[in-house]
Backbone as a chain_set.jsonl record, in Angstrom:
{"seq": "XXXXXXXXXXXXXXXXXXXXXXXXXXXXXXXXXXXXXXXXXXXXXXXXXXXXXXXXXXXXXXXXXXXXXXXXXXXXXXXXXXXXXXXXXXXXXXXXXXXXXXXXXXXXXXXXXXXXXXXXXXXXXXXXXXXXXXXXXXXXXXXXXXXXXXXXXXXXXXXXXXXXXXXXXXXXXXXXXXXXXXXXXXXXXXXXX", "coords": {"N": [[-33.417, 99.343, 48.643], [-35.484, 96.598, 49.775], [-38.875, 96.715, 49.318], [-40.91, 95.063, 49.869], [-39.778, 93.351, 51.914], [-40.31, 95.021, 54.104], [-42.114, 95.829, 57.244], [-45.022, 96.335, 57.151], [-45.909, 99.209, 58.492], [-43.394, 100.655, 58.339], [-43.444, 99.95, 55.549], [-45.587, 102.085, 54.822], [-44.47, 104.27, 56.323], [-42.445, 104.717, 54.471], [-43.823, 105.382, 51.966], [-44.69, 107.815, 52.701], [-42.588, 109.386, 53.138], [-39.684, 111.48, 52.014], [-39.066, 111.398, 49.948], [-38.968, 110.717, 46.333], [-39.566, 107.907, 45.802], [-40.667, 104.908, 47.495], [-43.907, 105.762, 45.243], [-47.188, 106.616, 44.106], [-46.779, 104.378, 42.371], [-46.243, 101.969, 43.551], [-47.806, 102.078, 46.04], [-50.821, 101.579, 44.418], [-49.527, 98.85, 43.525], [-49.689, 97.614, 45.781], [-52.173, 97.767, 46.776], [-53.884, 96.599, 44.869], [-52.587, 93.581, 45.053], [-53.79, 93.374, 47.801], [-56.504, 93.471, 47.242], [-57.08, 91.428, 45.632], [-56.05, 89.754, 47.392], [-57.886, 89.618, 49.259], [-60.354, 88.692, 47.22], [-59.257, 86.005, 47.551], [-59.704, 85.023, 49.706], [-62.699, 85.13, 50.51], [-63.476, 83.492, 48.156], [-62.592, 80.757, 49.1], [-63.522, 80.861, 51.788], [-66.04, 80.175, 50.971], [-66.112, 77.551, 49.586], [-68.064, 75.183, 50.632], [-70.139, 75.634, 49.611], [-69.769, 76.352, 46.582], [-68.601, 75.251, 43.617], [-66.526, 76.03, 42.362], [-64.787, 77.39, 43.881], [-62.077, 76.802, 44.893], [-60.787, 76.984, 42.458], [-60.984, 79.509, 41.943], [-59.909, 80.982, 43.894], [-57.439, 80.274, 43.918], [-56.807, 81.094, 41.156], [-56.887, 84.094, 42.313], [-55.206, 84.08, 43.912], [-52.773, 83.851, 42.018], [-52.847, 86.285, 40.894], [-52.711, 87.573, 42.879], [-49.922, 87.41, 43.435], [-48.551, 88.575, 41.044], [-48.927, 90.651, 41.228], [-47.872, 92.001, 43.843], [-45.017, 91.511, 43.194], [-44.937, 94.277, 41.522], [-44.6, 96.111, 43.335], [-42.261, 96.831, 44.117], [-40.891, 96.783, 41.881], [-42.07, 99.364, 40.465], [-41.096, 101.422, 41.909], [-38.489, 101.293, 41.747], [-37.668, 101.375, 38.561], [-38.905, 103.715, 38.049], [-37.413, 105.147, 39.685], [-35.188, 104.613, 37.982], [-35.21, 106.175, 36.054], [-36.001, 108.696, 36.899], [-32.834, 109.005, 37.42], [-31.464, 108.744, 35.095], [-32.814, 111.09, 33.995], [-31.261, 113.106, 35.611], [-28.654, 112.893, 35.025], [-28.43, 113.115, 32.296], [-28.576, 116.028, 31.919], [-27.127, 117.856, 31.195], [-27.215, 117.307, 28.528], [-28.644, 118.286, 25.369], [-31.451, 118.865, 23.257], [-32.588, 116.813, 20.513], [-30.76, 113.968, 21.368], [-31.133, 114.037, 23.99], [-33.719, 113.901, 24.201], [-34.813, 111.447, 23.195], [-33.04, 109.592, 24.721], [-34.394, 110.232, 27.208], [-37.061, 109.563, 26.889], [-36.933, 106.755, 26.213], [-36.11, 106.058, 28.918], [-38.268, 106.843, 30.707], [-40.256, 105.319, 29.163], [-39.612, 103.023, 29.393], [-40.026, 103.166, 32.359], [-42.807, 103.37, 32.59], [-43.669, 100.999, 32.166], [-43.991, 98.887, 34.683], [-46.515, 100.419, 36.054], [-48.542, 100.288, 33.713], [-48.423, 97.159, 34.272], [-49.63, 97.125, 36.437], [-52.053, 98.238, 35.786], [-53.201, 96.341, 34.417], [-53.271, 94.008, 35.765], [-54.868, 94.912, 38.134], [-57.197, 95.411, 36.668], [-57.949, 92.639, 35.891], [-58.102, 91.789, 38.431], [-60.504, 93.416, 39.396], [-62.145, 91.983, 37.309], [-62.724, 89.511, 38.222], [-63.492, 89.802, 40.661], [-66.425, 90.355, 40.291], [-67.302, 87.565, 39.675], [-66.957, 86.621, 42.104], [-68.418, 88.019, 43.831], [-70.602, 87.312, 43.162], [-71.236, 84.366, 43.008], [-69.889, 83.737, 45.632], [-69.771, 83.645, 49.492], [-72.505, 84.742, 51.079], [-72.014, 85.901, 53.227], [-69.923, 87.522, 53.113], [-69.699, 88.877, 50.882], [-69.274, 91.716, 50.842], [-66.696, 92.088, 51.08], [-65.767, 90.926, 48.972], [-66.755, 92.768, 47.107], [-65.676, 95.576, 47.756], [-62.906, 94.296, 47.294], [-63.287, 94.813, 44.589], [-63.746, 97.707, 44.288], [-61.59, 98.538, 45.484], [-59.294, 97.57, 43.537], [-60.32, 98.792, 41.068], [-59.471, 101.446, 41.57], [-57.052, 101.299, 41.913], [-56.208, 100.594, 39.108], [-57.248, 102.609, 37.901], [-55.391, 104.568, 39.052], [-52.803, 103.594, 38.28], [-53.309, 103.801, 35.625], [-53.168, 106.825, 35.343], [-50.799, 107.091, 35.951], [-49.166, 106.019, 34.188], [-50.029, 107.818, 31.58], [-48.871, 110.063, 32.479], [-45.849, 109.365, 33.256], [-45.292, 108.801, 30.422], [-45.47, 111.219, 29.271], [-46.844, 111.774, 27.257], [-49.378, 112.219, 24.74], [-53.071, 112.194, 24.578], [-53.801, 110.731, 22.724], [-52.006, 108.192, 22.527], [-51.471, 105.035, 22.143], [-50.881, 103.397, 24.729], [-51.607, 105.122, 26.3], [-54.343, 105.074, 25.683], [-54.833, 102.135, 25.923], [-54.4, 101.431, 28.532], [-56.104, 103.663, 30.07], [-58.554, 102.368, 28.913], [-58.513, 100.152, 29.986], [-58.448, 100.444, 32.634], [-61.03, 101.726, 32.935], [-62.728, 99.337, 32.369], [-62.48, 98.108, 34.771], [-63.586, 99.891, 36.332], [-66.024, 99.662, 35.41], [-66.806, 96.678, 36.282], [-66.53, 96.812, 39.058], [-68.834, 98.215, 39.807], [-70.709, 96.632, 38.701], [-70.062, 94.303, 40.297], [-70.826, 95.518, 42.659], [-73.413, 95.887, 42.144], [-74.337, 93.571, 42.537], [-74.88, 93.013, 44.859], [-76.695, 94.452, 45.493]], "CA": [[-34.356, 98.921, 49.906], [-35.975, 96.042, 49.63], [-39.907, 97.239, 50.014], [-41.568, 93.832, 50.412], [-39.427, 92.997, 52.924], [-40.432, 96.045, 55.273], [-43.215, 95.747, 58.133], [-46.51, 97.673, 57.194], [-45.51, 100.5, 59.49], [-41.991, 100.695, 57.689], [-43.533, 100.609, 54.286], [-46.329, 103.132, 55.397], [-43.376, 105.798, 56.472], [-41.355, 105.023, 53.367], [-44.777, 105.853, 51.264], [-45.202, 109.025, 53.363], [-41.337, 110.202, 53.349], [-39.714, 112.873, 51.526], [-38.213, 110.679, 48.658], [-39.926, 110.607, 44.837], [-39.862, 106.723, 45.484], [-42.018, 104.54, 46.823], [-44.808, 106.456, 45.389], [-48.474, 106.085, 43.733], [-47.63, 103.425, 41.851], [-46.124, 101.296, 44.347], [-49.239, 101.754, 46.577], [-51.286, 101.296, 43.512], [-49.169, 97.688, 43.051], [-49.938, 97.125, 47.017], [-53.792, 97.47, 46.96], [-54.236, 95.518, 43.831], [-52.23, 92.635, 45.668], [-54.702, 92.883, 48.901], [-57.625, 93.255, 46.783], [-56.591, 89.778, 44.85], [-56.021, 88.541, 48.471], [-59.219, 89.74, 49.846], [-60.911, 87.529, 46.566], [-58.789, 84.606, 47.526], [-60.133, 84.781, 51.313], [-64.032, 84.885, 50.049], [-63.524, 82.297, 47.663], [-61.677, 79.98, 50.091], [-65.098, 80.436, 52.73], [-67.098, 79.777, 49.822], [-65.673, 76.234, 49.351], [-68.67, 74.674, 50.748], [-71.314, 76.274, 48.644], [-69.396, 77.02, 45.487], [-67.93, 74.233, 42.996], [-65.418, 76.517, 41.38], [-64.147, 78.096, 44.69], [-61.186, 76.353, 45.046], [-59.877, 77.474, 41.458], [-61.229, 80.931, 41.858], [-59.131, 81.115, 45.319], [-56.178, 80.135, 42.878], [-56.881, 82.721, 40.408], [-56.791, 85.055, 42.917], [-53.437, 83.847, 44.64], [-51.916, 84.271, 41.203], [-53.227, 87.525, 40.813], [-51.832, 88.504, 44.216], [-48.496, 87.148, 43.091], [-48.443, 89.29, 39.688], [-49.588, 92.088, 41.792], [-46.909, 92.038, 44.638], [-43.814, 92.575, 43.082], [-45.016, 95.466, 41.135], [-44.425, 97.654, 44.129], [-40.692, 97.193, 43.953], [-40.711, 97.451, 40.379], [-42.295, 100.147, 39.865], [-40.404, 102.116, 42.156], [-36.922, 100.604, 40.777], [-38.094, 101.867, 37.008], [-38.898, 104.975, 38.204], [-35.865, 105.57, 40.048], [-33.914, 104.571, 36.88], [-35.656, 106.911, 34.965], [-35.233, 110.064, 37.629], [-31.717, 109.055, 37.368], [-30.874, 109.338, 33.776], [-33.043, 112.571, 33.867], [-30.303, 114.167, 36.259], [-27.29, 112.569, 34.268], [-28.319, 113.892, 30.901], [-29.201, 117.634, 32.173], [-26.348, 118.735, 30.538], [-27.414, 117.097, 26.914], [-29.82, 119.077, 24.605], [-31.759, 118.33, 21.586], [-32.902, 115.263, 20.36], [-30.566, 113.299, 21.734], [-31.597, 113.979, 25.364], [-35.812, 113.326, 24.27], [-34.677, 109.967, 23.112], [-32.821, 108.832, 25.727], [-35.29, 110.337, 28.168], [-38.33, 109.055, 25.863], [-36.591, 105.554, 26.673], [-35.929, 105.957, 29.788], [-39.452, 107.008, 30.96], [-41.21, 104.237, 28.617], [-39.444, 101.447, 30.534], [-40.608, 103.48, 33.726], [-44.032, 103.151, 32.02], [-44.196, 99.061, 32.164], [-44.884, 98.749, 35.805], [-47.971, 100.903, 36.519], [-49.14, 99.442, 32.725], [-48.833, 96.067, 34.284], [-50.913, 97.173, 37.787], [-53.514, 98.75, 35.38], [-53.686, 94.814, 33.589], [-53.351, 93.151, 36.729], [-55.717, 95.304, 38.787], [-58.499, 95.268, 35.958], [-58.196, 91.295, 35.898], [-58.967, 91.581, 39.909], [-62.157, 93.812, 39.421], [-63.58, 91.216, 36.611], [-62.765, 88.496, 39.172], [-64.413, 90.142, 42.04], [-67.811, 90.259, 40.017], [-67.496, 86.4, 40.006], [-66.59, 86.125, 43.477], [-69.542, 88.958, 44.564], [-71.825, 86.61, 42.377], [-71.433, 82.995, 44.114], [-69.141, 83.499, 46.853], [-70.465, 83.291, 50.475], [-73.325, 85.85, 50.922], [-71.898, 87.015, 54.595], [-68.584, 88.163, 52.64], [-69.899, 89.362, 49.89], [-68.935, 93.221, 50.878], [-65.304, 92.033, 50.642], [-65.54, 91.127, 47.447], [-67.157, 94.32, 46.195], [-64.625, 96.261, 48.319], [-61.999, 94.225, 46.559], [-63.209, 94.993, 43.231], [-63.387, 98.676, 44.228], [-59.948, 98.715, 45.552], [-58.93, 96.785, 42.25], [-60.633, 99.879, 40.251], [-58.979, 102.285, 42.119], [-55.187, 100.947, 41.514], [-56.411, 100.062, 37.767], [-56.992, 104.147, 37.489], [-54.109, 105.298, 39.644], [-52.127, 103.258, 37.215], [-53.61, 104.679, 34.251], [-52.739, 108.052, 35.151], [-48.888, 106.958, 36.042], [-48.65, 105.732, 32.643], [-50.019, 109.131, 31.257], [-48.093, 111.446, 33.23], [-44.858, 109.348, 32.877], [-44.847, 109.057, 29.149], [-45.669, 112.957, 29.014], [-47.493, 111.324, 25.523], [-50.888, 112.889, 24.029], [-54.159, 111.387, 25.419], [-53.871, 109.318, 21.687], [-50.543, 107.43, 22.605], [-51.907, 103.625, 21.856], [-50.389, 103.168, 25.616], [-52.424, 105.55, 27.513], [-55.452, 104.567, 25.602], [-55.007, 101.154, 26.652], [-54.745, 101.898, 30.019], [-57.352, 104.067, 30.2], [-59.722, 101.296, 28.825], [-58.803, 98.754, 31.368], [-59.176, 100.896, 33.925], [-62.535, 101.848, 32.935], [-63.403, 97.947, 32.324], [-62.372, 97.697, 36.334], [-64.443, 100.605, 37.147], [-67.417, 98.987, 35.31], [-66.713, 95.439, 37.02], [-66.871, 97.192, 40.294], [-69.863, 98.712, 39.764], [-71.461, 95.119, 38.306], [-69.885, 93.263, 41.43], [-71.853, 95.941, 43.52], [-75.228, 95.541, 41.81], [-74.748, 91.608, 43.364], [-75.395, 92.601, 46.652], [-78.112, 95.244, 45.731]], "C": [[-35.347, 97.897, 48.874], [-37.931, 96.039, 50.224], [-40.881, 96.365, 50.408], [-40.801, 93.299, 51.446], [-39.544, 93.868, 54.405], [-41.824, 95.724, 56.075], [-44.014, 96.804, 57.609], [-45.779, 98.85, 57.478], [-44.638, 101.026, 58.427], [-42.897, 101.113, 56.099], [-44.53, 102.081, 54.383], [-45.245, 104.411, 55.488], [-42.739, 105.952, 55.294], [-42.079, 105.895, 52.35], [-45.1, 107.535, 51.543], [-43.648, 110.119, 53.712], [-41.066, 110.848, 51.898], [-39.285, 112.76, 49.856], [-39.247, 110.578, 47.532], [-40.209, 109.1, 45.288], [-40.12, 106.311, 47.004], [-43.297, 105.532, 46.944], [-46.511, 105.848, 45.014], [-48.787, 104.6, 43.062], [-47.129, 102.048, 42.541], [-47.021, 101.09, 45.488], [-50.431, 101.108, 45.967], [-50.911, 99.273, 43.433], [-49.734, 97.112, 44.897], [-51.452, 96.945, 47.14], [-54.022, 96.85, 45.964], [-53.842, 94.207, 44.742], [-53.405, 92.468, 46.922], [-56.246, 92.895, 48.377], [-57.708, 91.523, 46.147], [-56.649, 89.053, 46.402], [-57.416, 88.636, 49.219], [-60.42, 88.719, 48.895], [-60.956, 85.891, 46.961], [-59.605, 83.86, 48.971], [-61.968, 84.227, 51.002], [-64.083, 83.694, 49.4], [-63.375, 80.901, 48.706], [-62.628, 79.527, 51.16], [-65.958, 80.038, 52.067], [-67.052, 78.267, 49.413], [-66.981, 75.464, 49.118], [-70.082, 74.372, 49.992], [-71.111, 76.563, 47.065], [-68.62, 76.111, 44.642], [-66.561, 74.669, 42.723], [-64.483, 77.434, 42.221], [-62.529, 77.985, 44.543], [-60.157, 77.057, 43.549], [-60.064, 78.867, 41.364], [-60.131, 81.605, 42.663], [-57.541, 81.089, 44.641], [-55.813, 81.161, 41.915], [-56.219, 83.813, 40.921], [-55.431, 85.42, 43.752], [-52.536, 84.306, 43.508], [-52.093, 85.721, 40.532], [-52.297, 88.378, 41.89], [-50.189, 88.108, 43.668], [-47.766, 87.994, 41.79], [-48.208, 90.902, 40.248], [-47.776, 92.932, 43.103], [-45.679, 92.633, 44.034], [-43.604, 93.645, 42.328], [-44.358, 96.43, 42.308], [-43.139, 97.782, 43.992], [-40.195, 97.821, 42.462], [-40.73, 98.731, 39.622], [-41.239, 101.757, 40.544], [-38.859, 102.25, 41.418], [-36.886, 101.192, 39.57], [-37.971, 103.319, 37.3], [-37.62, 105.615, 38.465], [-34.856, 105.756, 39.003], [-34.042, 105.593, 36.064], [-35.267, 108.83, 35.413], [-33.707, 110.15, 37.48], [-31.096, 109.59, 36.309], [-31.505, 110.679, 33.206], [-31.783, 113.467, 34.221], [-28.913, 113.839, 35.801], [-27.389, 113.292, 32.863], [-28.626, 115.154, 31.15], [-28.569, 118.339, 31.534], [-26.284, 118.465, 28.7], [-28.436, 118.165, 26.472], [-30.018, 118.437, 23.543], [-32.337, 117.145, 21.85], [-32.732, 114.116, 20.621], [-31.277, 112.923, 23.097], [-33.156, 113.514, 25.371], [-35.216, 111.875, 23.931], [-34.248, 109.242, 24.207], [-33.896, 108.954, 27.103], [-36.78, 109.523, 28.025], [-38.363, 107.576, 26.699], [-36.593, 105.322, 27.753], [-37.419, 105.819, 30.963], [-40.858, 106.13, 30.481], [-40.993, 103.513, 29.11], [-39.916, 101.972, 31.731], [-41.992, 103.179, 33.827], [-44.576, 101.433, 32.389], [-44.722, 98.988, 33.588], [-46.522, 98.989, 36.373], [-48.905, 100.279, 35.03], [-49.518, 98.119, 33.289], [-50.108, 95.82, 35.703], [-52.058, 97.337, 37.058], [-54.307, 96.932, 34.671], [-53.958, 93.981, 34.772], [-54.743, 93.613, 37.784], [-57.24, 95.187, 38.094], [-59.136, 93.724, 36.129], [-58.77, 90.994, 37.35], [-60.005, 91.93, 39.943], [-62.927, 92.855, 38.831], [-63.351, 90.013, 37.687], [-63.357, 88.756, 40.083], [-66.219, 90.104, 41.483], [-68.42, 88.588, 40.276], [-67.899, 85.996, 41.494], [-68.142, 86.913, 44.221], [-70.779, 87.966, 44.02], [-72.03, 85.493, 42.851], [-70.633, 83.261, 45.339], [-70.488, 83.586, 48.24], [-71.075, 84.844, 50.707], [-72.579, 86.724, 52.153], [-70.443, 87.435, 54.22], [-68.345, 88.633, 51.337], [-69.478, 90.879, 49.656], [-67.516, 92.855, 50.524], [-65.049, 91.741, 49.114], [-66.175, 92.26, 46.433], [-66.102, 95.23, 47.044], [-63.352, 96.009, 47.606], [-62.095, 94.712, 45.078], [-63.384, 96.468, 43.144], [-61.958, 99.498, 44.533], [-59.174, 98.62, 43.662], [-59.087, 98.06, 41.321], [-59.881, 101.124, 40.199], [-57.547, 102.262, 41.855], [-55.275, 101.003, 39.822], [-56.376, 101.903, 37.245], [-55.786, 104.805, 37.714], [-52.858, 104.906, 38.559], [-51.985, 103.655, 35.855], [-53.229, 105.736, 34.251], [-50.93, 108.0, 35.079], [-48.517, 106.667, 34.827], [-48.807, 107.226, 31.806], [-49.283, 109.848, 31.335], [-46.48, 110.619, 32.845], [-44.366, 109.401, 31.208], [-45.07, 110.506, 28.598], [-46.432, 112.467, 27.22], [-48.973, 112.256, 25.78], [-51.804, 111.858, 24.43], [-54.253, 110.062, 24.016], [-52.975, 108.329, 21.532], [-51.551, 105.99, 22.709], [-51.816, 103.112, 24.062], [-51.5, 103.598, 26.371], [-53.862, 105.014, 26.973], [-55.638, 103.061, 26.074], [-55.553, 101.128, 27.768], [-55.729, 102.632, 30.742], [-58.775, 103.063, 29.824], [-60.02, 100.453, 29.847], [-59.093, 99.468, 32.628], [-60.612, 101.789, 34.062], [-63.564, 100.222, 33.004], [-63.548, 97.832, 34.025], [-63.445, 98.274, 36.856], [-66.084, 99.872, 36.993], [-67.829, 97.878, 35.812], [-66.956, 95.785, 38.536], [-67.957, 97.645, 40.823], [-70.829, 97.255, 39.653], [-71.213, 94.405, 39.673], [-70.648, 94.212, 42.69], [-73.46, 96.461, 43.58], [-75.464, 94.241, 42.46], [-75.515, 91.836, 44.085], [-76.311, 93.422, 46.716], [-79.505, 94.511, 45.63]], "O": [[-35.8, 98.143, 47.756], [-38.274, 95.5, 51.277], [-41.717, 96.738, 51.23], [-41.517, 92.493, 52.04], [-39.056, 93.538, 55.486], [-42.713, 95.305, 55.334], [-43.703, 97.995, 57.632], [-45.069, 99.398, 56.635], [-45.117, 101.826, 57.622], [-42.984, 102.249, 55.631], [-44.04, 103.124, 53.952], [-45.297, 105.381, 54.732], [-42.416, 107.079, 54.919], [-41.526, 106.866, 51.833], [-45.634, 108.297, 50.737], [-43.615, 111.2, 54.301], [-41.822, 110.825, 50.927], [-39.209, 113.589, 48.948], [-40.409, 110.346, 47.863], [-41.415, 108.911, 45.132], [-39.865, 107.173, 47.845], [-43.745, 106.017, 47.983], [-46.974, 104.838, 45.546], [-49.803, 103.907, 42.997], [-47.612, 101.009, 42.09], [-47.057, 99.955, 45.964], [-51.079, 100.27, 46.594], [-51.842, 98.475, 43.313], [-50.203, 95.974, 44.934], [-51.88, 95.903, 47.636], [-54.873, 96.069, 46.391], [-54.834, 93.678, 45.243], [-53.935, 91.358, 46.981], [-57.125, 92.366, 49.057], [-58.557, 90.687, 46.454], [-57.204, 87.968, 46.578], [-57.924, 87.634, 49.722], [-61.261, 88.066, 49.513], [-61.805, 85.004, 46.875], [-59.947, 82.699, 49.197], [-62.359, 83.091, 51.27], [-64.691, 82.774, 49.947], [-64.34, 80.156, 48.873], [-62.737, 78.356, 51.523], [-66.843, 79.415, 52.653], [-68.064, 77.812, 48.88], [-67.281, 75.062, 47.994], [-70.786, 73.372, 49.848], [-72.044, 76.933, 46.353], [-67.481, 76.195, 45.102], [-65.583, 73.926, 42.805], [-63.606, 78.122, 41.698], [-61.831, 78.917, 44.147], [-59.022, 77.516, 43.677], [-59.258, 79.478, 40.662], [-59.519, 82.592, 42.255], [-56.658, 81.89, 44.947], [-54.811, 81.875, 41.877], [-55.298, 84.426, 40.381], [-54.868, 86.463, 44.083], [-51.601, 85.056, 43.788], [-51.342, 86.098, 39.632], [-51.544, 89.348, 41.797], [-49.402, 89.054, 43.664], [-46.544, 88.004, 41.637], [-47.584, 91.879, 39.834], [-47.052, 93.925, 43.028], [-45.288, 93.79, 44.188], [-42.477, 94.134, 42.238], [-43.664, 97.41, 42.034], [-42.743, 98.915, 43.719], [-39.517, 98.777, 42.086], [-40.02, 99.161, 38.713], [-40.844, 102.74, 39.917], [-38.362, 103.15, 40.741], [-35.774, 101.692, 39.405], [-37.065, 104.024, 36.857], [-36.951, 106.362, 37.752], [-33.97, 106.61, 38.958], [-33.101, 105.96, 35.361], [-34.7, 109.739, 34.806], [-33.225, 111.28, 37.409], [-30.368, 110.582, 36.335], [-31.016, 111.304, 32.265], [-31.313, 114.321, 33.47], [-28.001, 114.55, 36.224], [-26.465, 113.97, 32.414], [-29.203, 115.539, 30.133], [-29.024, 119.415, 31.147], [-25.636, 119.091, 27.861], [-28.999, 118.855, 27.322], [-29.259, 117.686, 22.93], [-32.561, 116.568, 22.914], [-33.556, 113.213, 20.476], [-31.847, 111.856, 23.327], [-33.707, 112.914, 26.293], [-35.329, 111.144, 24.916], [-34.939, 108.335, 24.672], [-34.153, 108.015, 27.856], [-37.415, 109.006, 28.944], [-39.235, 107.196, 27.481], [-37.106, 104.229, 27.993], [-37.565, 104.936, 31.808], [-41.98, 106.123, 30.989], [-41.944, 102.89, 29.583], [-40.365, 101.047, 32.408], [-42.471, 102.783, 34.89], [-45.656, 100.982, 32.769], [-45.946, 99.03, 33.704], [-47.355, 98.224, 36.858], [-50.004, 99.795, 35.3], [-50.649, 97.701, 33.042], [-50.961, 94.963, 35.93], [-53.082, 96.762, 37.428], [-55.477, 96.572, 34.548], [-54.935, 93.234, 34.722], [-55.539, 92.752, 38.159], [-58.256, 94.94, 38.743], [-60.313, 93.478, 36.393], [-59.675, 90.182, 37.541], [-60.832, 91.155, 40.422], [-64.047, 92.585, 39.264], [-64.483, 89.571, 37.881], [-63.963, 87.794, 40.554], [-67.119, 89.841, 42.28], [-69.489, 88.294, 40.811], [-68.828, 85.302, 41.907], [-68.815, 86.309, 45.056], [-71.866, 87.991, 44.599], [-73.185, 85.38, 43.264], [-71.151, 82.628, 46.259], [-71.706, 83.589, 48.065], [-70.42, 85.879, 50.582], [-72.525, 87.954, 52.13], [-69.739, 87.713, 55.191], [-67.269, 88.787, 50.76], [-69.336, 91.31, 48.512], [-67.117, 93.422, 49.506], [-64.268, 92.282, 48.33], [-65.991, 92.429, 45.228], [-65.568, 95.77, 46.075], [-62.645, 96.952, 47.252], [-61.08, 94.978, 44.435], [-63.23, 96.866, 41.989], [-61.454, 100.529, 44.088], [-58.722, 99.501, 42.929], [-58.055, 98.448, 40.774], [-59.644, 101.77, 39.179], [-56.948, 103.302, 41.58], [-54.299, 101.508, 39.265], [-55.609, 102.342, 36.388], [-55.184, 105.474, 36.875], [-52.097, 105.753, 38.092], [-50.988, 103.807, 35.15], [-52.778, 106.064, 33.154], [-50.123, 108.639, 34.404], [-47.451, 107.117, 34.408], [-47.775, 107.765, 31.404], [-48.859, 110.437, 30.34], [-45.809, 111.298, 32.068], [-43.318, 109.918, 30.821], [-44.784, 110.779, 27.432], [-46.277, 113.153, 26.21], [-49.407, 112.78, 26.806], [-51.398, 110.712, 24.621], [-54.615, 108.895, 24.164], [-53.028, 107.589, 20.55], [-52.464, 106.078, 23.53], [-52.777, 102.521, 24.555], [-52.254, 102.842, 26.985], [-54.58, 104.502, 27.832], [-56.701, 102.818, 26.647], [-56.722, 100.909, 28.085], [-56.146, 102.306, 31.854], [-59.832, 103.113, 30.453], [-61.056, 100.096, 30.407], [-59.874, 99.085, 33.499], [-61.08, 102.343, 35.057], [-64.679, 100.045, 33.494], [-64.623, 97.499, 34.523], [-64.223, 97.698, 37.616], [-66.945, 99.626, 37.838], [-69.045, 97.732, 35.935], [-67.602, 94.978, 39.204], [-68.198, 97.592, 42.029], [-71.591, 96.939, 40.567], [-72.207, 93.898, 40.194], [-71.04, 93.585, 43.674], [-74.238, 97.006, 44.363], [-76.564, 93.861, 42.862], [-76.607, 91.288, 44.235], [-76.959, 93.452, 47.762], [-80.547, 95.14, 45.816]]}, "num_chains": 1, "name": "protein.A"}
């Protein structure tokens, strides 16, 4: 199923449905895209008073374009890992562990990219909150917090899908990026105070 071709209500119904996907990763990707869209909106509305507004809007659109397909990619990669787990149920030992490790390492790629993209959105939100149209700064701050939440969710999915230790470099990187996104959101909020 092409998630991005669904109407919003249909997408929400799919999220709420009984199946394993789409799940948290697809939702986090969509939230990241929405946050980037809010930043593009605020930047465009600020063009009369902010010389960098057009460039910032373009950056926000690029981030939105990066995040949007991750909703589908996350569902597909995770479904593939689940399929491999079901197909190797009769395998035992190191071979099965290796096959599953490879499958879930691939399934972690979309959530890791969600974390990266969401962190970038949160960082961009600081500039938009600082320079954007004051009447729309709350939208920039909202975008920052949405992106930070998506980054945190993505980091959790990285850790869970890898079933790795907390010291795994991929888990550490995802956690660090999520923490940076959270700090950026607080910085964006401080601009309006």
